[in-house]
C-alpha positions in Angstrom: 24.2 32.4 -31.4 20.8 33.0 -29.7 19.4 30.7 -27.7 16.1 30.9 -29.4 18.1 30.4 -32.7 19.0 26.7 -31.2 15.3 26.0 -30.0 14.0 26.8 -33.7 16.8 24.4 -35.2 16.7 21.5 -33.3 12.4 21.2 -33.7 13.4 21.8 -37.2 16.0 18.9 -37.4 13.4 16.7 -34.8 10.2 17.2 -37.4 12.1 17.6 -40.8 11.5 14.8 -42.8 14.5 12.2 -43.7 15.6 9.6 -46.0 14.1 6.4 -45.5 12.1 5.7 -42.2 10.2 9.5 -42.1 11.2 12.0 -39.3 8.3 12.0 -37.3 7.5 7.7 -37.9 11.2 7.6 -35.3 10.3 10.2 -33.4 6.6 9.4 -32.2 8.6 5.6 -31.8 11.2 7.5 -29.6 7.8 9.5 -27.4 5.8 6.8 -27.4 8.9 4.6 -25.2 9.2 7.1 -22.8 5.8 7.8 -22.3 4.6 4.0 -22.0 7.0 3.7 -20.3 6.8 7.0 -17.2 2.4 5.8 -17.5 3.3 1.8 -16.2 5.5 3.1 -14.0 3.4 6.0 -12.7 -0.4 3.1 -12.5 2.6 0.4 -10.8 3.4 3.4 -8.0 -0.3 3.8 -7.9 -1.8 0.8 -7.4 1.6 -0.3 -4.2 0.7 2.4 -3.0 -3.5 1.9 -2.7 -2.1 -1.5 -1.6 -0.1 -0.3 1.5 -2.6 2.3 2.2 -5.8 0.3 2.4 -4.5 -3.1 4.2 -3.4 0.0 6.9 -6.0 1.5 7.3 -8.3 -1.8 7.6 -5.7 -3.1 10.3 -5.8 0.2 12.4 -9.8 -0.6 12.2 -9.1 -4.1 13.3 -6.6 -4.2 15.9 -5.7 -1.4 18.2 -2.4 0.7 17.8 -0.6 -1.1 20.2 -1.3 -4.4 21.9 -0.3 -4.4 26.0 -0.2 -8.4 26.3 0.1 -10.6 29.5 2.8 -12.8 29.9 0.9 -15.6 31.2 -2.0 -14.6 29.0 -4.2 -13.4 32.1 -4.0 -9.9 33.7 -5.7 -9.0 36.8 -8.2 -6.3 35.9 -7.5 -3.2 36.2 -8.1 0.9 35.7 -5.1 1.7 33.2 -6.3 5.5 33.2 -4.0 6.9 35.6 -0.4 5.5 34.2 -1.9 5.5 30.7 -3.3 8.6 31.0 -0.2 10.3 32.0 1.5 9.6 28.2 0.2 12.0 26.0 0.7 10.5 23.2 -2.6 8.3 24.4 -6.3 8.9 23.3 -7.9 6.2 24.9 -7.7 2.3 26.2 -9.4 -0.5 26.3 -9.3 -4.4 27.3 -10.2 -7.6 26.2 -10.3 -11.4 26.8 -8.9 -13.0 23.3 -8.2 -16.6 23.0 -8.5 -19.8 19.9 -11.7 -21.9 20.0 -13.7 -24.2 18.0 -17.4 -23.3 16.9 -19.8 -24.8 15.9 -23.4 -24.4 13.7 -25.3 -27.6 12.6 -22.7 -29.7 10.7 -20.4 -27.1 9.9 -17.8 -26.7 12.4 -14.1 -23.4 12.1 -12.0 -23.0 14.4 -11.9 -18.9 15.7 -9.7 -16.0 17.5 -12.9 -15.2 20.3 -12.5 -11.8 21.1 -14.0 -10.6 24.2 -14.5 -6.8 25.0 -16.1 -4.1 26.5 -18.4 -2.6 24.0 -18.4 0.5 25.2 -15.2 1.3 25.2 -13.9 -0.8 22.0 -15.2 1.2 19.2 -12.6 4.5 20.8 -9.6 2.3 19.9 -10.8 -0.4 17.7 -13.9 1.2 15.6 -15.4 -2.2 15.4 -18.4 -0.9 16.3 -18.3 0.8 12.4 -17.4 -1.8 11.1 -20.6 -3.6 12.0 -22.8 -4.9 8.9 -25.8 -6.7 10.3 -26.9 -6.1 13.9 -26.7 -3.7 16.9 -23.4 -3.4 18.5 -25.3 -2.2 21.8 -26.3 -5.9 21.6 -22.7 -7.0 23.7 -23.5 -5.1 26.3 -26.1 -7.5 27.3 -26.5 -9.1 30.6 -24.5 -13.2 30.1 -27.1 -14.9 32.4 -30.0 -13.1 30.0 -30.0 -16.3 27.6 -27.5 -17.5 25.3 -24.6 -15.0 25.0 -24.4 -12.1 22.4 -21.3 -13.2 19.8 -20.4 -10.7 16.0 -19.3 -12.9 13.1 -16.8 -12.2 11.0 -18.7 -12.0 7.2 -16.7 -15.2 6.0 -16.5 -17.1 9.5 -20.3 -16.5 8.8 -20.4 -17.9 5.9 -18.6 -20.3 6.5 -20.5 -21.9 9.5 -23.5 -21.1 7.7 -25.2 -18.8 10.3 -27.1 -15.5 10.1 -28.1 -13.5 13.0 -30.7 -15.1 15.0 -28.5 -18.6 15.0 -27.2 -20.6 18.1 -23.7 -21.5 18.0 -21.9 -23.8 20.2 -18.6 -22.5 20.8 -15.3 -25.4 23.1 -14.6 -23.9 26.4 -11.2 -24.2 27.4 -9.2 -23.9 30.2 -5.5 -22.9 30.9 -5.4 -25.6 34.1 -6.8 -28.5 31.5 -4.7 -31.7 31.2 -4.5 -31.6 27.7 -4.9 -36.2 27.9 -8.1 -35.9 30.4 -10.0 -32.8 30.6 -13.1 -32.8 28.7 -13.9 -28.8 27.5 -17.2 -27.1 28.5 -19.5 -26.3 25.3 -21.4 -22.4 25.8 -23.9 -21.4 23.6 -23.8 -18.2 22.1 -26.5 -16.9 19.3 -25.5 -14.5 16.7 -26.5 -10.6 17.2 -24.5 -9.6 14.0 -21.5 -9.9 11.4 -18.6 -7.3 11.4 -16.7 -7.0 8.3 -13.5 -5.4 8.9 -12.2 -5.9 4.6 -9.6 -8.2 5.6 -9.9 -11.1 4.7 -7.5 -13.0 7.8 -10.4 -10.7 10.2 -13.0 -11.4 8.6 -12.6 -15.2 8.0 -11.8 -15.7 11.7 -13.4 -13.4 14.2 -16.0 -14.0 16.9 -16.3 -10.9 19.1 -18.8 -11.2 22.5 -19.0 -9.4 25.6 -15.5 -9.5 27.7 -18.1 -11.4 30.7 -18.5 -14.3 28.2 -15.6 -14.6 26.6 -13.9 -14.9 30.3 -16.5 -18.1 31.1 -15.1 -19.7 28.1 -11.2 -19.4 28.5 -11.9 -20.1 32.6 -10.1 -16.5 33.7 -12.3 -15.4 36.3 -12.6 -11.7 36.8 -8.7 -11.7 34.3 -8.3 -10.0 31.4 -5.8 -11.2 28.0 -4.8 -7.9 28.0 -5.3 -4.5 27.0 -5.8 -2.4 23.5 -4.2 0.9 23.3 -5.2 3.8 20.8 -2.8 6.8 20.4 -2.9 10.2 18.3 -0.1 10.0 15.5 -0.4 5.7 14.6 3.3 5.8 12.5 5.6 6.6 16.4 3.6 3.4 17.6 7.1 2.2 18.2 8.5 5.1 20.5 5.2 5.3 22.5 5.2 1.0 23.4 8.2 2.0 24.9 6.4 5.3 27.4 4.1 2.5 27.5 5.7 -0.6 28.6 7.7 1.4 32.0 4.7 2.5 32.9 2.8 -1.2 33.4 5.9 -2.3 34.1 6.7 -6.9 33.4 2.3 -7.3 34.0 2.0 -6.6 30.7 4.3 -7.2 27.3 3.2 -4.1 24.4 4.0 -4.8 21.2 3.0 -2.1 18.0 0.6 -2.4 15.5 4.3 -1.9 13.1 5.7 -4.1 15.0 3.1 -6.9 15.0 2.9 -6.2 10.6 6.7 -5.5 10.2 6.7 -8.6 7.7 4.2 -7.5 6.1 4.4 -4.5 4.9 8.2 -4.2 4.5 7.2 -6.9 1.4 4.7 -4.5 0.3 7.7 -1.8 0.3 10.3 -4.0 -1.2 7.8 -5.0 -3.9 7.6 -1.2 -4.7 11.1 -1.1 -4.8 11.7 -4.3 -7.4 8.4 -3.2 -9.6 10.1 0.4 -9.8 13.2 -0.7 -11.1 11.9 -3.4 -13.2 9.9 -0.9 -15.0 12.0 2.3 -15.4 13.9 -0.6 -17.6 11.6 0.6 -20.5 12.2 4.4 -19.7 15.9 3.1 -20.1 14.5 0.8 -23.5 12.8 3.8 -25.1 16.3 6.2 -24.2 18.0 4.1 -26.4 15.4 4.8 -29.1 16.3 8.6 -28.9 20.3 8.2 -28.4 19.6 6.2 -32.4 17.4 8.6 -33.6 19.7 11.8 -32.6 22.6 10.0 -34.4 20.3 8.8 -37.8 20.0 12.7 -37.3 23.7 14.1 -36.7 24.7 10.9 -40.1 21.8 12.5 -42.6 22.9 16.7 -41.0 26.4 16.2 -41.1 26.6 19.1 -44.3 24.8 21.2 -42.1 26.7 21.2 -39.5 29.7 21.8 -40.4 28.0 25.0 -42.4 26.6 25.9 -38.8 30.6 25.8 -38.0 31.3 27.7 -40.6 29.3 30.2 -40.3 30.5 30.7 -37.1 28.6 28.9 -34.4 30.9 27.3 -31.5 30.9 23.2 -31.0 28.4 24.3 -27.5 26.2 25.4 -30.2 25.2 22.3 -31.8 25.9 20.4 -28.7 23.2 22.2 -27.5 21.1 22.1 -30.5 21.4 18.1 -29.9 21.2 18.1 -26.8 17.7 20.4 -26.8 15.9 17.8 -29.3 16.8 14.2 -27.2 14.4 16.7 -23.9 12.0 17.8 -26.5 11.5 14.2 -27.0 11.7 13.4 -24.0 9.8 15.7 -21.8 7.4 15.8 -24.3 7.1 11.8 -23.3 7.5 12.3 -19.7 4.4 15.0 -20.1 2.3 12.3 -22.3 3.5 9.4 -19.8 1.6 11.1 -17.1 -0.9 12.4 -18.2 -1.3 9.1 -19.6 -1.2 7.5 -16.1 -2.9 9.5 -13.9 -6.2 8.9 -16.4 -5.6 5.0 -15.9 -5.4 5.4 -12.5 -8.5 7.8 -12.5 -10.0 5.1 -14.0 -9.0 2.1 -12.3 -9.9 4.2 -9.1 -13.7 4.7 -10.3 -14.4 1.8 -12.1 -12.7 -0.9 -10.3 -12.0 -3.0 -13.6 -9.9 -5.6 -11.2 -11.5 -7.8 -9.1 -9.2 -9.7 -7.0 -9.8 -13.3 -4.3 -9.2 -12.0 -0.8 -7.5 -14.5 0.3 -4.5 -14.4 -1.7 -4.3 -10.7 -2.0 -5.9 -9.3 2.0 -8.3 -7.0 0.0 -11.1 -7.9 -3.1 -10.7 -4.9 -4.7 -7.8 -3.0 -6.8 -6.8 -0.2 -4.5 -5.3 2.9 -6.7 -3.8 5.7 -4.4 -2.4 8.5 -6.9 0.6 10.3 -4.6 2.1 13.4 -6.1 5.3 12.6 -4.4 5.5 9.4 -6.3 4.8 10.9 -9.5 7.4 13.6 -9.2 9.9 11.0 -8.9 9.1 8.6 -12.6 9.1 12.0 -13.5 12.5 12.9 -12.7 14.0 9.9 -13.0 12.3 9.0 -16.4 13.3 12.9 -17.4 16.9 11.9 -15.9 17.3 9.0 -18.4 16.8 11.1 -21.4 19.7 13.6 -20.5 22.3 11.2 -20.1 21.3 9.2 -22.9 20.8 12.4 -25.1 25.0 13.2 -23.9 25.9 10.6 -26.2 24.7 11.8 -29.3 25.2 15.2 -28.9 28.7 15.5 -28.3 29.5 13.7 -31.6 27.5 16.0 -33.4 29.8 18.5 -32.0 32.7 16.8 -32.7 32.2 16.9 -36.2 34.9 19.0 -38.6 33.8 21.6 -40.0 35.7 21.5 -43.4 35.1 17.0 -43.6 31.1 18.1 -42.8 31.3 20.4 -46.2 32.8 18.4 -48.8 30.5 15.5 -47.6 27.2 15.1 -50.5 
């Protein structure tokens, strides 16, 4: 028996009309089940991967790869070019002053994280200068003594305060040395110079950016800094580079990587992706049972033909391969159709953005989609493996039939 003969019989048995339910109907149900399972898996993984990549990109666009924070809240200003420059992975660094305060504009007030930055260096570390949607980043370089200090607000924070460029703000000053019971904080006047949109709701609803000198006045840090932001060549190596930076900076700073600061978020996303993969794989598993029932039905209806093939000299391995090929034809067709369908749906979701999300819940306001070839390949292999395993039992049962008993059956 040649392999082409086995393929011919497998296709013949698969498409032939049968008693009761038509062969096409049961075959279509089996193929359709596999297709839907594969498509659902591909779309889900594309969305989950999109979430991870989108949030990762926005986080890296709003915060440094490494944060060197002063353990006591303030460190003396100094040039870190020499110690940090000796680390090949470090690309740039920029000092900052950071603290929490209350911002008031008319009757509206909101808590905010005020970040004082060096506008000439910050862009090379976080890229906040590229997140400006209104105003000129260069305004932050204006001397503090020339009227109200400029301040950029996150888009959502500005909406909460009902503030727009040109409006004056009152910022509640604070001091680490003040007595919380009797200390009277100062009020500092700032002027909205523009708006920033990072795409992350947590940042856009709480971030206020000003110059280092203005932030030092608010938090009474004199010439000290809260820390140093550091950008490296390969963000995924941040944890390893953080150790080297810590050794160079010594006890004056506590170095943390962006991976460490966001590990809970990315661990949750990874867990969700894994769980969704497992759950949706059950759809393919259910479809595999449909293939099993289909092949068992064919076996029951083709008992006589199987006996004749054995009487003509077809070995049991040949019978087994015929039914195995039938299952693989159904499963392979389902996997191929499901892959095409899943990629098509993912591409449509990515292009037309049918789904809008509440940014305060999901970090992003649009459904991010990214199709990864590795994910598509993993889904295809997993589905095909399930189909192959499901096909083994019906093929084994068909090969077990006794030729004489099979021929006697009508």
